[in-house]
C-alpha positions as CSV (number, residue, x, y, z in Angstrom):
1,M,13.0,-16.5,36.0
2,T,14.2,-20.1,36.3
3,H,10.9,-21.3,34.8
4,E,11.2,-18.9,31.8
5,L,14.8,-20.0,31.1
6,M,13.8,-23.7,31.3
7,H,11.0,-22.9,28.8
8,F,13.5,-21.3,26.4
9,I,15.7,-24.4,26.4
10,R,12.8,-26.9,26.2
11,P,13.6,-27.7,22.5
12,Y,17.1,-28.7,23.6
13,R,15.9,-30.6,26.7
14,W,18.8,-33.1,26.6
15,W,21.5,-30.5,26.4
16,L,21.2,-29.3,30.0
17,P,21.5,-32.8,31.6
18,L,24.5,-33.4,29.4
19,L,26.1,-30.2,30.4
20,V,25.5,-31.0,34.1
21,A,26.9,-34.5,33.6
22,L,30.1,-33.1,32.0
23,G,30.5,-30.6,34.7
24,I,30.2,-33.2,37.4
25,A,32.6,-35.5,35.6
26,A,35.2,-32.6,35.3
27,S,34.9,-31.9,39.0
28,F,35.2,-35.5,39.9
29,A,38.2,-36.0,37.7
30,E,39.9,-33.0,39.4
31,G,38.9,-34.1,42.9
32,V,40.3,-37.6,42.4
33,G,43.4,-36.1,40.8
34,I,44.0,-34.0,43.9
35,G,43.2,-37.0,46.1
36,F,46.1,-38.8,44.6
37,L,48.4,-36.3,46.2
38,I,47.8,-37.8,49.6
39,P,49.3,-41.2,49.0
40,M,52.0,-39.5,46.8
41,L,53.0,-37.2,49.7
42,N,52.8,-40.1,52.1
43,T,55.1,-42.1,50.0
44,L,57.5,-39.1,49.6
45,I,57.7,-38.3,53.3
46,G,57.4,-41.9,54.4
47,S,54.4,-41.4,56.8
48,G,52.8,-44.7,55.7
49,P,49.2,-45.5,55.6
50,S,48.6,-45.8,59.3
51,G,47.4,-43.3,61.9
52,N,46.0,-40.1,60.5
53,A,47.0,-40.7,56.9
54,G,43.3,-40.6,55.9
55,P,40.9,-43.0,54.2
56,F,42.1,-42.2,50.7
57,A,45.7,-43.1,51.5
58,R,44.7,-46.3,53.3
59,F,42.5,-47.2,50.2
60,M,45.5,-46.7,47.8
61,S,47.8,-48.6,50.2
62,E,45.4,-51.6,50.2
63,L,45.0,-51.3,46.4
64,L,48.8,-51.4,45.8
65,P,50.1,-53.5,48.7
66,D,53.2,-55.0,47.1
67,T,54.3,-52.1,44.9
68,G,57.6,-50.3,45.4
69,E,57.7,-46.6,46.3
70,K,59.2,-45.6,42.9
71,Q,56.5,-47.5,41.1
72,K,53.8,-46.0,43.3
73,L,55.1,-42.5,42.6
74,A,55.0,-43.2,38.9
75,I,51.5,-44.6,39.1
76,F,50.3,-41.6,41.1
77,A,52.0,-39.1,38.7
78,V,50.5,-40.8,35.6
79,A,47.1,-41.0,37.2
80,I,47.2,-37.3,38.1
81,L,48.2,-36.3,34.5
82,V,45.6,-38.5,33.0
83,L,42.9,-37.0,35.2
84,I,44.1,-33.5,34.4
85,G,43.8,-34.3,30.7
86,M,40.4,-35.8,31.1
87,K,39.2,-32.7,33.0
88,A,40.5,-30.4,30.2
89,A,38.8,-32.4,27.5
90,I,35.5,-32.5,29.4
91,L,35.6,-28.8,30.1
92,A,36.4,-28.1,26.4
93,S,33.4,-30.2,25.4
94,N,31.2,-28.5,28.0
95,L,32.2,-25.0,26.8
96,A,31.5,-25.9,23.1
97,L,28.1,-27.3,24.0
98,A,27.2,-24.3,26.2
99,T,28.2,-21.8,23.6
100,R,26.3,-23.6,20.9
101,L,23.2,-23.8,23.0
102,A,23.3,-20.1,23.9
103,G,23.8,-19.2,20.2
104,Q,20.8,-21.3,19.1
105,V,18.6,-20.0,21.9
106,T,19.5,-16.4,20.9
107,R,18.6,-17.1,17.3
108,D,15.3,-18.8,18.3
109,L,14.3,-16.0,20.6
110,R,14.8,-13.4,18.0
111,M,12.9,-15.4,15.4
112,A,10.1,-16.0,18.0
113,A,10.0,-12.2,18.8
114,C,9.9,-11.4,15.1
115,R,7.0,-13.9,14.5
116,Q,5.2,-12.4,17.5
117,L,5.4,-8.9,16.2
118,L,4.1,-10.0,12.8
119,Q,1.2,-11.8,14.3
120,V,0.0,-9.8,17.3
121,S,-2.7,-7.2,17.0
122,Y,-1.7,-4.0,15.4
123,S,-2.6,-2.1,18.6
124,L,0.3,-3.7,20.5
125,F,2.7,-2.6,17.8
126,S,1.3,1.0,17.6
127,D,1.0,1.5,21.3
128,T,4.5,0.3,22.2
129,E,7.6,2.5,21.9
130,H,9.5,1.2,18.9
131,G,12.8,1.9,20.7
132,R,11.7,-0.6,23.3
133,L,10.8,-3.2,20.6
134,I,14.2,-2.7,19.0
135,N,15.8,-3.1,22.4
136,I,14.0,-6.4,23.0
137,L,14.7,-7.8,19.6
138,D,18.4,-6.9,19.7
139,V,19.8,-6.3,23.2
140,Q,17.5,-8.1,25.5
141,T,17.4,-11.3,23.6
142,S,21.2,-11.3,23.7
143,R,21.1,-10.6,27.5
144,T,18.6,-13.5,27.9
145,S,21.0,-15.9,26.2
146,E,23.8,-14.6,28.5
147,A,21.4,-15.3,31.4
148,L,21.0,-18.8,30.1
149,L,24.8,-19.3,30.1
150,W,24.9,-18.1,33.7
151,F,22.0,-20.4,34.5
152,E,23.9,-23.3,33.1
153,E,27.0,-22.2,35.1
154,A,25.0,-21.9,38.3
155,I,23.7,-25.5,37.9
156,I,27.1,-26.9,36.9
157,H,29.0,-25.1,39.7
158,S,26.4,-26.2,42.2
159,C,27.0,-29.8,41.1
160,S,30.8,-29.2,41.3
161,I,30.4,-27.9,44.8
162,A,28.4,-31.0,45.8
163,V,31.3,-33.2,44.4
164,F,33.9,-31.2,46.4
165,V,31.8,-31.3,49.6
166,G,31.5,-35.0,49.2
167,L,35.3,-35.4,48.9
168,L,35.8,-33.1,51.8
169,L,33.4,-35.1,54.0
170,F,35.3,-38.2,52.8
171,L,38.5,-36.7,54.2
172,S,37.1,-35.1,57.4
173,W,33.5,-34.4,58.3
174,Q,34.6,-32.2,61.2
175,M,36.8,-29.8,59.1
176,T,34.0,-29.8,56.4
177,L,31.4,-28.7,59.0
178,I,33.7,-25.9,60.3
179,A,34.4,-24.6,56.7
180,L,30.7,-24.6,55.8
181,V,29.7,-22.7,58.9
182,L,32.3,-20.0,58.3
183,L,31.3,-19.7,54.6
184,A,27.7,-18.7,55.6
185,P,28.5,-15.0,55.9
186,A,29.8,-15.0,52.3
187,F,26.4,-16.5,51.2
188,L,24.5,-13.7,53.0
189,V,26.6,-10.9,51.6
190,V,26.1,-12.3,48.1
191,R,22.4,-12.6,48.7
192,R,22.3,-8.8,49.5
193,I,24.3,-8.0,46.4
194,T,21.9,-10.2,44.3
195,R,19.0,-8.0,45.4
196,L,20.8,-4.8,44.5
197,A,21.8,-6.3,41.1
198,H,18.2,-7.1,40.3
199,Q,17.3,-3.4,40.9
200,R,20.2,-2.2,38.8
201,G,19.3,-4.6,36.1
202,E,15.8,-3.1,35.8
203,A,17.3,0.4,35.6
204,L,19.7,-0.8,32.9
205,V,17.0,-2.3,30.8
206,E,15.0,1.0,30.9
207,A,18.1,3.0,30.0
208,Q,18.8,0.7,27.1
209,S,15.2,1.1,25.8
210,V,15.5,4.9,26.1
211,M,18.8,4.8,24.2
212,A,17.4,2.6,21.4
213,G,14.5,5.1,21.1
214,R,16.8,8.0,20.8
215,I,18.8,6.2,18.1
216,L,15.6,5.3,16.2
217,E,14.4,8.9,16.3
218,L,17.8,10.3,15.3
219,L,18.0,8.1,12.2
220,G,14.4,8.4,11.3
221,N,14.1,12.2,11.6
222,M,17.4,13.4,10.3
223,R,15.8,15.5,7.6
224,T,13.4,17.2,10.0
225,I,16.2,17.8,12.6
226,R,18.4,19.6,10.0
227,I,15.6,21.6,8.4
228,F,14.6,23.1,11.8
229,G,18.2,23.5,12.9
230,Q,17.8,21.3,16.0
231,E,21.2,19.5,15.7
232,K,22.4,20.8,19.1
233,A,19.2,20.1,20.8
234,E,19.1,16.6,19.5
235,E,22.7,16.1,20.5
236,R,21.8,17.1,24.0
237,R,18.9,14.7,24.1
238,F,21.1,11.9,22.8
239,S,23.8,12.8,25.4
240,G,21.3,12.6,28.2
241,A,20.2,9.1,27.0
242,A,23.9,8.0,26.6
243,E,24.7,9.3,30.1
244,G,21.7,7.5,31.6
245,F,22.9,4.3,29.9
246,Y,26.5,4.8,31.1
247,Q,25.4,5.3,34.7
248,G,23.1,2.3,34.7
249,F,25.8,0.1,33.1
250,R,28.5,1.4,35.6
251,Q,26.4,0.6,38.6
252,W,25.3,-2.8,37.2
253,E,28.9,-3.8,36.2
254,T,30.3,-2.6,39.6
255,L,28.0,-4.9,41.5
256,N,29.0,-7.9,39.3
257,R,32.7,-7.2,39.7
258,L,32.4,-6.7,43.5
259,V,31.4,-10.3,44.1
260,Q,34.7,-12.0,43.5
261,P,37.0,-9.9,45.8
262,L,34.4,-9.8,48.6
263,A,34.0,-13.6,48.4
264,E,37.8,-14.2,48.5
265,L,38.0,-11.9,51.6
266,L,35.2,-13.7,53.4
267,Y,36.7,-17.2,52.6
268,V,39.9,-16.5,54.5
269,P,38.4,-17.3,58.0
270,A,37.3,-20.7,56.8
271,F,40.9,-21.5,55.7
272,L,42.4,-20.3,58.9
273,A,39.9,-22.3,61.0
274,V,40.5,-25.5,59.1
275,F,44.3,-25.1,59.4
276,A,43.9,-24.5,63.2
277,Y,41.7,-27.5,63.7
278,A,44.0,-29.8,61.7
279,W,47.1,-28.5,63.6
280,S,45.4,-29.0,67.0
281,T,44.1,-32.5,66.2
282,K,47.4,-33.6,64.6
283,I,45.7,-34.7,61.3
284,G,48.4,-36.0,58.9
285,I,50.1,-33.2,56.9
286,P,49.3,-34.8,53.5
287,T,45.6,-35.0,54.5
288,M,45.5,-31.5,55.8
289,L,47.3,-30.1,52.7
290,V,45.0,-31.9,50.4
291,F,41.9,-30.9,52.4
292,L,43.0,-27.2,52.2
293,L,43.7,-27.7,48.5
294,F,40.2,-29.1,48.0
295,L,38.8,-26.2,49.9
296,Y,40.9,-23.8,47.9
297,R,39.8,-25.4,44.6
298,M,36.2,-25.3,45.8
299,Q,36.5,-21.5,45.9
300,L,36.4,-21.3,42.1
301,P,32.9,-22.9,41.7
302,L,31.8,-21.1,44.8
303,K,32.8,-17.7,43.4
304,R,31.4,-18.6,40.0
305,L,28.1,-19.6,41.7
306,D,28.0,-16.4,43.6
307,Q,28.7,-14.5,40.4
308,A,26.1,-16.5,38.5
309,R,23.5,-15.6,41.2
310,V,24.2,-11.9,40.9
311,K,24.3,-12.0,37.1
312,L,21.0,-13.9,36.9
313,A,19.4,-11.3,39.2
314,S,20.7,-8.5,37.0
315,Y,19.5,-10.2,33.9
316,S,16.0,-11.0,35.3
317,S,14.5,-7.8,33.8
318,S,15.8,-8.7,30.4
319,V,14.3,-12.2,30.6
320,S,11.0,-10.6,31.7
321,E,11.0,-8.2,28.8
322,V,11.5,-11.0,26.3
323,T,9.0,-13.3,28.1
324,G,6.5,-10.4,28.2
325,L,6.6,-10.0,24.4
326,L,6.5,-13.8,23.7
327,R,3.7,-14.6,26.2
328,T,0.8,-15.1,23.9
329,E,-1.9,-15.2,26.6
330,D,-1.1,-11.6,27.6
331,T,-1.1,-10.3,24.0
332,A,-4.2,-9.3,22.0
333,Y,-4.4,-11.2,18.7
334,V,-6.6,-10.6,15.7
335,E,-7.5,-14.2,15.2
336,S,-8.0,-15.5,11.7
337,G,-11.2,-17.0,10.6
338,S,-11.4,-20.2,8.6
339,T,-13.5,-19.3,5.5
340,P,-11.2,-18.7,2.5
341,I,-11.8,-15.9,0.0
342,D,-10.3,-15.6,-3.4
343,R,-11.9,-12.3,-4.5
344,L,-14.6,-9.9,-3.7
345,E,-17.7,-11.0,-5.5
346,S,-20.4,-8.4,-4.7
347,V,-20.3,-6.0,-1.8
348,I,-18.5,-4.7,1.4
349,N,-20.9,-3.6,4.2
350,F,-20.3,-1.6,7.3
351,D,-23.3,-2.1,9.7
352,K,-23.5,0.2,12.7
353,V,-19.7,0.0,13.4
354,T,-18.3,1.6,16.5
355,F,-14.7,1.5,17.5
356,R,-12.4,3.1,20.0
357,Y,-8.6,2.6,20.3
358,E,-8.5,2.4,24.1
359,P,-11.2,1.5,26.6
360,G,-12.9,4.6,28.0
361,S,-11.7,6.9,25.3
362,E,-13.9,8.7,22.8
363,P,-15.0,6.5,19.9
364,A,-12.9,6.9,16.7
365,L,-16.0,5.6,14.9
366,R,-19.5,5.9,16.1
367,N,-22.4,3.9,14.5
368,V,-21.1,4.0,11.0
369,S,-23.0,2.2,8.2
370,F,-22.5,2.2,4.5
371,E,-22.3,-0.3,1.6
372,V,-19.8,-0.4,-1.3
373,A,-20.5,-2.4,-4.4
374,K,-17.8,-4.3,-6.2
375,G,-16.0,-2.3,-8.9
376,S,-17.0,1.1,-7.5
377,V,-14.7,4.0,-6.5
378,V,-15.5,5.5,-3.1
379,A,-13.9,8.6,-1.8
380,I,-13.6,9.1,2.0
381,V,-13.2,12.7,3.0
382,G,-13.2,14.7,6.2
383,K,-11.0,16.7,8.5
384,S,-8.0,15.2,10.3
385,G,-9.2,12.9,13.0
386,S,-12.6,12.4,11.5
387,G,-12.1,8.6,11.3
388,K,-11.0,8.1,7.6
389,S,-7.9,6.1,8.5
390,T,-9.8,4.2,11.1
391,L,-12.2,2.9,8.5
392,V,-9.2,1.7,6.4
393,N,-7.6,0.0,9.5
394,L,-10.9,-1.9,10.2
395,L,-11.3,-2.9,6.6
396,C,-7.7,-4.3,6.6
397,R,-8.6,-5.9,9.9
398,F,-5.8,-4.4,11.9
399,Y,-8.5,-4.0,14.5
400,D,-11.9,-5.4,15.1
401,P,-14.9,-3.1,15.9
402,E,-16.2,-2.7,19.4
403,A,-19.8,-3.0,18.1
404,G,-21.4,-3.6,14.7
405,V,-20.3,-5.8,11.9
406,I,-18.1,-5.5,8.8
407,S,-19.1,-8.1,6.2
408,V,-17.7,-9.1,2.8
409,D,-20.1,-10.7,0.4
410,G,-22.5,-11.3,3.4
411,K,-19.8,-13.0,5.6
412,P,-18.6,-11.2,8.7
413,L,-15.0,-10.2,8.3
414,P,-13.7,-12.1,11.4
415,E,-15.0,-15.4,9.8
416,L,-12.7,-15.0,6.7
417,D,-9.2,-16.4,6.5
418,L,-7.2,-13.3,7.4
419,H,-4.3,-14.1,5.0
420,S,-6.5,-14.7,2.0
421,W,-8.6,-11.6,2.7
422,R,-5.5,-9.4,2.9
423,R,-4.3,-11.0,-0.3
424,C,-7.3,-9.3,-1.9
425,L,-6.1,-5.9,-0.7
426,A,-3.4,-3.4,-1.8
427,F,-2.5,-0.1,-0.3
428,A,-0.6,3.0,-1.5
429,G,-0.4,6.3,0.2
430,Q,1.6,9.0,1.9
431,D,2.6,6.7,4.8
432,A,3.6,3.7,2.6
433,D,7.3,3.6,3.4
434,L,9.6,1.8,1.0
435,I,11.9,-1.0,2.1
436,S,15.7,-0.7,1.8
437,G,16.8,-2.2,-1.5
438,S,16.3,-1.5,-5.2
439,I,13.2,0.0,-7.0
440,R,12.6,-3.5,-8.5
441,E,12.7,-5.1,-5.0
442,N,10.2,-2.6,-3.7
443,V,7.8,-3.2,-6.6
444,I,7.8,-7.0,-6.4
445,F,7.4,-6.7,-2.7
446,G,3.7,-6.4,-3.6
447,Q,3.8,-9.6,-5.7
448,P,6.8,-11.9,-4.9
449,G,7.7,-13.9,-8.0
450,A,6.4,-11.3,-10.4
451,T,7.9,-11.3,-13.9
452,D,9.8,-8.4,-15.5
453,E,6.8,-7.9,-17.7
454,D,4.6,-7.5,-14.6
455,V,7.1,-5.1,-13.0
456,R,7.2,-3.0,-16.2
457,G,3.4,-2.9,-16.5
458,A,3.1,-1.7,-12.9
459,V,5.6,1.1,-13.1
460,V,4.0,2.3,-16.4
461,M,0.5,2.3,-14.8
462,S,1.8,4.3,-11.8
463,H,3.7,6.7,-14.1
464,A,6.9,5.8,-12.3
465,A,8.5,4.7,-15.5
466,E,8.9,8.4,-16.5
467,F,11.6,9.0,-13.9
468,I,12.9,5.4,-13.6
469,D,13.9,5.3,-17.2
470,R,16.1,8.4,-16.7
471,L,18.0,6.8,-13.8
472,P,21.4,5.3,-14.7
473,E,20.6,2.0,-13.0
474,G,16.9,2.1,-13.8
475,L,15.0,-0.5,-11.8
476,E,18.2,-1.5,-9.9
477,T,18.6,1.9,-8.4
478,R,18.9,1.7,-4.6
479,V,16.2,3.7,-2.8
480,G,18.0,4.1,0.5
481,P,16.5,3.7,4.0
482,R,12.7,4.1,3.8
483,G,13.3,5.4,0.2
484,L,14.9,8.7,1.3
485,R,17.2,8.8,-1.8
486,L,14.1,9.5,-3.8
487,S,11.7,12.5,-3.8
488,G,8.3,12.3,-2.1
489,G,6.5,12.0,-5.5
490,Q,8.9,9.3,-6.7
491,R,8.3,7.3,-3.5
492,Q,4.5,7.6,-3.9
493,R,4.6,6.4,-7.5
494,I,6.8,3.4,-6.5
495,A,4.4,2.6,-3.7
496,L,1.5,2.8,-6.2
497,A,3.3,0.4,-8.5
498,R,3.8,-2.0,-5.6
499,A,0.1,-1.9,-5.0
500,L,-0.9,-2.2,-8.7
501,I,1.3,-5.2,-9.4
502,R,-0.9,-7.3,-7.0
503,K,-3.9,-6.7,-9.3
504,P,-6.0,-6.4,-6.2
505,D,-9.7,-6.7,-5.8
506,V,-9.7,-3.9,-3.3
507,L,-7.3,-1.0,-3.8
508,I,-6.9,1.6,-1.0
509,L,-5.3,4.9,-1.9
510,D,-4.5,7.2,1.1
511,E,-3.5,10.6,-0.3
512,A,-1.5,8.6,-2.9
513,T,-0.9,11.6,-5.1
514,N,-0.4,14.5,-2.7
515,A,3.3,14.7,-3.4
516,V,3.2,14.6,-7.2
517,D,2.8,17.5,-9.7
518,N,-0.6,18.3,-11.3
519,V,0.3,16.6,-14.6
520,T,1.3,13.4,-12.9
521,E,-1.8,13.5,-10.7
522,E,-4.0,13.9,-13.7
523,A,-2.3,10.8,-15.3
524,I,-2.7,8.7,-12.2
525,Q,-6.4,9.7,-12.0
526,E,-6.8,8.3,-15.5
527,T,-5.2,5.1,-14.3
528,V,-7.7,4.9,-11.4
529,E,-10.6,5.5,-13.8
530,R,-9.4,2.6,-16.0
531,L,-9.2,0.3,-12.9
532,A,-12.7,1.1,-11.8
533,G,-15.0,-1.9,-12.5
534,D,-12.2,-4.4,-12.2
535,A,-11.2,-3.2,-8.7
536,T,-13.1,-1.7,-5.8
537,I,-11.2,1.5,-4.9
538,F,-11.3,3.4,-1.7
539,V,-9.7,6.9,-2.0
540,I,-8.9,8.9,1.1
541,A,-8.8,12.5,-0.1
542,H,-8.4,16.1,1.1
543,R,-8.5,17.8,-2.3
544,L,-11.7,18.0,-4.4
545,S,-9.6,17.2,-7.6
546,T,-9.1,13.7,-6.2
547,L,-12.9,13.1,-6.3
548,R,-13.2,13.3,-10.1
549,S,-13.2,9.6,-10.6
550,A,-15.3,8.8,-7.5
551,H,-18.7,7.2,-7.9
552,R,-19.7,8.0,-4.3
553,V,-18.2,10.0,-1.5
554,L,-18.4,9.4,2.3
555,V,-18.1,12.5,4.4
556,M,-16.7,11.8,7.9
557,A,-16.8,14.2,10.9
558,D,-15.9,13.3,14.5
559,G,-16.1,9.6,13.9
560,E,-19.5,9.7,12.3
561,L,-20.7,9.4,8.7
562,V,-22.4,12.7,8.3
563,E,-23.1,12.6,4.5
564,E,-22.8,10.3,1.6
565,G,-23.8,10.3,-2.1
566,V,-22.7,11.2,-5.6
567,P,-20.0,13.9,-5.3
568,E,-21.6,16.1,-8.1
569,E,-25.0,16.1,-6.4
570,L,-23.5,16.8,-2.9
571,L,-21.5,19.7,-4.3
572,R,-24.4,21.1,-6.2
573,K,-26.5,21.2,-3.1
574,R,-23.8,23.2,-1.1
575,S,-23.7,20.3,1.4
576,V,-21.3,19.5,4.2
577,L,-18.8,18.3,1.5
578,S,-18.7,21.7,-0.2
579,G,-18.3,23.5,3.1
580,L,-15.2,21.7,4.3
581,A,-12.5,24.2,4.8
582,E,-9.7,21.9,3.5
583,F,-11.3,21.6,0.0
584,D,-10.6,23.9,-2.9
585,A,-13.9,24.1,-4.8
586,D,-12.2,25.7,-7.7
587,S,-10.3,22.5,-8.4
588,Y,-13.5,20.6,-9.1
589,R,-16.0,21.3,-11.8
590,V,-19.6,20.5,-11.0
591,P,-21.3,19.5,-14.2
592,G,-24.2,21.7,-15.3
C-alpha cells in the first residue's frame, strides 16, 4: 500500500519531505525546550553542573559560565517560551499543508476515477456493480485521502520518535535501552491489532459497496417498487444493508479506538523501570525528571504511530479498490485509431463478425455479414436476445468483435479515430436516459454550443414542440432525475431531438417511438423518411409499422443473420420476417 500512496502524491513530490522536515523541527524544538528544564531545575535546587547533573546541564553551564542565577532562570524561561512558540507555529504550518495535500489528492483521485470510467471499455462498466463504482468514486477515494493523512502522520511521528530517542540517548543510554526493551510488547500487540484491522477494513469496504448498491436501486426503481407494492420488502433489504454496514463500521472503529488505551497500559512498566534504575544509580533528580518527561512526551508520537499503523491497515482495502480502478494495465481499453473521419462517404460493412461478451460463453453474434449503403434506412428485427443491440454496440465501438471485420468506407473500424467516428453517430431509443437539468440542456447535450434556432428545429423535427410549447416554462422546464418528471413518450421525443440536433451521418433508433401514440409515431416516421438520403439510419424495431420507411430489413435470430432484403418482398413471400410472433402483420400493408 505504501507504493500506491507514494504514487498518488507523486505530483506533489516536494510536499512530503517538507512535512517531514516540519515534523522533525517541531519535535526538536519541543525536545530542546524540555532539555532546558534540567539546568533550570539545577539552578533552582542548587545542585550545580557537577556529578550526575547530565551532559545538557554541563553544556549550559559551560555556555553561561559567568551568568547569575536569576539571569540564567530568565534566559531558560525565555528560551522555553520561544521554543514552545516555534513548535506551535511549525505544527500549524504542518497541519495546513497536510490538509491541503489530502484535499488535492482526493480531488485528483476522483477526477482520475471519472476519466477512467469514461475511457475504459464498456464491458468493465457494464460488468461492474454500479453501487461499487459509486462507492469507489465517493467513499473509497475519501478513505484513500484519509489513508494518505495517516501515512504522513506515520512518517512524521516516526521521525519525532527518532528525535526523542536521540535526546534520550544523549541523557542516558542505559535508561533508553531499558525503556525500548520494555516497549517491545506494546509493538507486538499493535501488530496483532493491525492484522485484525486489515480484515475488518476489507469487510467494511464490502459493506459500503452493498449499501451504495441498495441506495442506487432504491432511487432508480422507486416507480417500480411502488407499483408492485414492495415498499416493505425494499425497506427490509435496505435495513439488512444498513445493519451490515453498522456492524462492519462498529468492529472497524472499535479496533481503532482500542489502540490508545492498550498502549498507555503497556507503557507503564517502562516508566516504572526507568524510575527504579534512576533511583538505584542516583542519577540527578533534574536529569531523571526530564528523562521521564521525554519518555512521557514520546508516548504521544508512539501512540499516534501505533494508531496510524492500524488505520493504514484498515484503509488498505480502500486504497486497493481505488488503485484497481485506476490501474490501466489491468483494464481493457477500446483503443482509438489514428485515421480521422469527418463523415460517412459510401458504405458500412460487417464481414463475418463474431462476438461474445465473455470468454467461453455462447456468441452473441455468429458470422454476421451485411453491407449498408450511405443514405439508406435499415431495419434490424428479431426476438429479444437475437443480437440486435449487440450489432449497435459494435457499430458504436463499445466493443470490438472477436472475429471478422467492421469497416467504414473500406477502413477497419479500429483504425478510425474513435472520437471523430462517434461524432458521426447519434442515438435515440427506449434506453436513452435524460440528464438532470432542463429540456434545453438535454437537447443541446447532443450538440454543445447549438443556437436557439438549432434547438427549435430539433424539437420541431422530433415533434417534441407539441408538448413543450404547452409547458409554463417551455424549454427551461426541469426534467427531474433521468427525466422522470416527464412521460415516457415525452422523454423519447426529447431524446430524439437530442440526436437530431447533431445532424448525424449515422442515426440509430432503438425502439425510439414505442412510448408515443400512433399519431405521433406516424409523424416521426415521416421525419425519418425525410432524413433518408442525408443520413444512414439504423432502426431497431419490434412492430411492423416501424418498417414502413425501411429500404432493407435484417432479420436476426440467436445471434445470426437469418434473412435480409426489401421488407415488402420478404413479407410477400411469407418469410421468417412475417412469421415472427412479435410482429403484428395487420399494422403493415404489403403493396400489391
